[in-house]
N, C-alpha and C positions, 0 to 999 in steps of 0.2 A: 245507176239510176234507182231511186227509191221513191215510193209514194207514201206521203204522210197520211195515214188513214184517218186522222182526226180532222184533216182539212179537205180531203177528197170527197166529192159528192157523187162520184161515179157517173159523170156526165158523158164520158166516152170521147171527149175531145182529143185526148192524147192518143187513144187507140186509132182514131181516124187519120191523124196527121203523121203517124210514124212511117217513114219511108222504108223501114226494114221489117215491118209487120212484127215488131218485137215487144208489143205490149198486149197483154191478155187481160180481159175482164171476165172473170169467172167467179161463181159462188159469192157474189157481192164484194169481191176485191179486185183491185187493179194492180198488176205487177209486171215487171219486165221478164222476158224469157232470155234464152241464151243468145239470141240474135241482137240484143241491145248493144249499141256501140257508145252509149253516153254522148250522142251527138247534140242533145239539148233542145231539139225542136219541140218536143213535148213540153218541156219546162217553159219555153217562151210562150206557148199557146194555152197553158193551163189557166183557166179563169180563176181558180181558187188558190194558186200558188202552192199546190200540194206536192210538187215534184222537186226532188233534190238530185243534183248531179255532182259527181266527184267522189272524193275519198269517203270511205265508210267510217 
């Protein structure tokens, strides 16, 4: 999972829906931590389309 910083408005929607507590919002950035499983729930609910799942 990656967050496109150009699209992300740091609304926190992804943080609140993650069932693994795997997304952290700190210092004005949003990023996954080691608990991320790339399940895609955050991508489905991101209002800005800022989340990418899959190959790097």
